[in-house]
C-alpha positions in Angstrom: 63.9 237.5 -54.1 66.5 239.8 -52.5 66.7 243.6 -52.9 70.1 245.3 -52.3 70.9 249.0 -52.1 72.9 249.7 -55.3 74.9 252.5 -53.7 75.9 250.9 -50.4 75.5 247.2 -51.1 73.4 246.9 -47.9 70.5 244.4 -47.8 67.1 246.0 -48.1 64.9 243.0 -47.9 64.9 239.2 -48.4 61.2 239.3 -48.9 61.1 240.8 -52.3 58.7 238.3 -53.7 55.9 239.4 -51.4 56.9 243.1 -52.0 56.4 242.9 -55.7 53.2 241.0 -55.3 51.7 243.7 -53.1 49.0 246.0 -54.5 51.4 248.9 -53.5 54.4 247.5 -55.2 55.1 250.7 -57.2 54.6 253.1 -54.3 56.7 251.0 -51.9 59.7 250.5 -54.1 62.6 249.8 -53.3 60.9 248.0 -50.3 62.7 249.2 -47.3 61.2 247.5 -44.2 58.1 249.2 -42.8 57.5 249.6 -39.1 54.4 247.4 -39.4 52.9 244.9 -41.9 49.8 242.9 -42.3 50.4 239.2 -42.4 49.0 239.1 -45.9 51.7 241.5 -47.1 54.8 240.2 -45.4 56.0 237.9 -42.6 59.6 239.0 -42.8 61.4 238.6 -39.5 58.5 236.7 -37.8 60.5 233.4 -37.8 63.4 234.6 -35.8 62.3 237.8 -34.0 59.7 238.2 -31.3 56.6 239.7 -32.8 53.4 241.5 -31.6 50.4 240.5 -33.7 46.9 242.0 -33.6 44.4 239.6 -35.1 41.3 241.4 -36.3 39.9 239.4 -39.3 36.3 239.8 -38.2 36.5 243.4 -37.2 34.8 246.2 -39.2 36.9 248.0 -41.8 36.9 251.1 -39.5 38.1 249.1 -36.5 40.8 247.3 -38.6 42.1 250.7 -39.7 42.0 252.0 -36.1 43.9 249.0 -34.7 46.5 249.2 -37.5 47.0 252.9 -36.8 47.5 252.2 -33.1 50.0 249.5 -33.8 51.9 251.8 -36.1 52.0 254.5 -33.5 53.3 252.0 -30.9 55.9 250.6 -33.3 57.2 254.0 -34.2 57.3 255.1 -30.5 59.3 252.0 -29.6 61.7 252.5 -32.4 62.3 256.2 -31.5 62.6 255.6 -27.8 63.8 252.0 -27.1 62.4 250.8 -23.8 64.3 247.5 -23.6 61.4 245.7 -25.2 62.0 242.2 -26.6 59.4 242.8 -29.3 61.1 243.5 -32.6 58.3 243.1 -35.3 54.7 244.3 -35.5 51.9 242.8 -37.6 48.2 243.0 -38.0 46.2 240.0 -39.1 43.3 241.4 -41.1 42.7 238.2 -43.1 44.8 236.3 -45.6 48.3 235.1 -45.3 49.2 232.8 -42.4 46.5 234.1 -40.0 44.8 230.7 -39.6 48.2 229.1 -39.0 49.0 231.7 -36.2 45.5 231.0 -34.7 46.1 227.3 -34.8 49.6 227.5 -33.1 48.1 229.7 -30.3 45.0 227.5 -29.8 42.6 230.3 -31.0 39.5 229.2 -32.9 39.4 230.0 -36.5 36.7 232.5 -37.4 35.0 233.3 -40.7 36.2 236.5 -42.3 34.7 238.9 -44.7 36.7 240.7 -47.4 36.3 244.5 -47.4 35.0 244.5 -51.0 32.3 242.5 -52.8 33.3 239.0 -53.9 32.0 237.6 -57.1 32.3 234.1 -58.6 35.1 233.6 -61.1 32.5 232.4 -63.6 30.5 235.6 -63.1 33.6 237.7 -63.5 34.5 235.9 -66.7 31.0 236.3 -68.0 30.9 240.0 -67.3 34.4 240.6 -68.7 35.6 242.2 -65.5 39.2 241.3 -66.1 40.1 240.4 -62.5 43.6 239.4 -61.5 45.2 237.1 -63.9 47.3 234.2 -62.4 50.6 233.4 -64.1 51.8 229.9 -65.1 49.4 227.2 -64.4 46.8 229.6 -63.0 47.1 228.1 -59.5 45.7 230.1 -56.6 45.3 229.8 -52.9 42.1 230.3 -50.9 42.6 233.2 -48.4 40.2 231.4 -46.0 41.4 227.8 -45.7 44.6 228.0 -47.7 43.7 225.2 -50.1 45.2 225.4 -53.6 43.0 225.5 -56.7 43.7 225.9 -60.4 42.3 228.2 -63.1 39.5 225.7 -64.0 38.0 225.7 -60.5 35.3 228.1 -59.5 36.3 230.6 -56.8 35.2 234.0 -55.5 37.4 236.9 -56.4 37.5 240.6 -55.2 35.5 242.8 -57.5 38.1 245.6 -56.9 40.9 243.3 -58.1 42.6 242.7 -54.7 44.7 239.6 -54.5 42.0 237.8 -52.6 40.2 234.5 -53.3 37.7 232.3 -51.5 36.9 228.7 -52.4 33.1 228.2 -52.4 33.2 226.6 -48.9 35.0 229.6 -47.4 32.8 232.1 -49.3 29.7 230.5 -47.7 31.4 230.7 -44.2 32.4 234.3 -44.8 28.8 235.3 -45.3 27.9 234.2 -41.7 27.4 237.0 -39.2 30.3 237.0 -36.7 29.4 237.6 -33.1 30.5 240.6 -31.1 33.4 238.7 -29.4 34.9 237.6 -32.7 34.7 241.1 -34.0 37.1 242.3 -31.3 40.8 242.3 -32.0 43.2 239.9 -30.2 46.8 240.7 -29.2 49.4 238.0 -29.0 53.2 238.1 -28.8 54.8 235.3 -30.9 58.2 233.8 -30.3 58.5 231.2 -33.0 62.1 230.3 -32.3 61.1 229.1 -28.8 57.7 227.7 -30.0 56.0 230.0 -27.5 53.4 232.7 -27.4 52.0 235.2 -24.8 48.6 236.6 -24.2 47.9 239.9 -22.3 46.4 239.8 -18.8 42.7 239.7 -18.7 42.4 243.4 -17.7 44.5 244.5 -20.7 42.9 242.4 -23.4 41.2 245.2 -25.4 43.3 246.6 -28.3 44.2 250.1 -27.1 47.5 252.0 -27.2 47.7 251.9 -23.4 47.1 248.1 -23.3 49.5 247.5 -26.1 52.3 249.3 -24.4 51.5 247.5 -21.1 51.5 244.2 -22.9 55.0 244.9 -24.4 56.3 246.2 -21.0 55.0 243.1 -19.1 56.5 240.8 -21.7 59.9 242.5 -21.4 59.7 242.3 -17.6 58.9 238.5 -17.9 55.6 239.1 -16.0 53.6 237.0 -18.5 53.5 233.2 -18.5 54.7 231.7 -21.8 52.5 229.2 -23.5 53.6 226.4 -25.8 52.3 226.1 -29.4 49.4 223.8 -29.8 
């Protein structure tokens, strides 16, 4: 779905389907590109532009918000004062969307994630008349954990606050596991899908801070980092 500026004829976005599916689809209209996105919202540009991604599925809600804020600050700074960086797009990976695919390509282990709100079984939601998100057409849905597809007749766990989030029973059980401290930390990667390569920060710059993020971008632009091939 494409959105075009009615006055100028300029392209606004080619990712309109994701935009109108977003919880903020009214507030974000007419969907001019944002400096940053979560992978569950949009992946526009990730296929053909070098992207910095902060994976933080197992982090606390507070830490996710902090990392997203830092990423936004860096993205805005890079846009306002170009430094010759080769990074063009900025994403968080809080859970959902192609997070597991990104982890798989970069040889990172998949970790169980927890949704920020309580999840309840579809059967329980129906029984209590909670009126959670209705799926159009065949009622097909995708698990935000493993990506498997189900239909309206299969049980699943849905967000009690009506987010577009579903877990199959297997992923719901995995999501209840307590993640270790290492998993709860964010991970920065730079993705170059066109070249089937990714980059990791140097060991001393692994933690997700503004200073390390800027250093990561700088070292990537200066070709000081070793590219790694997708798994």
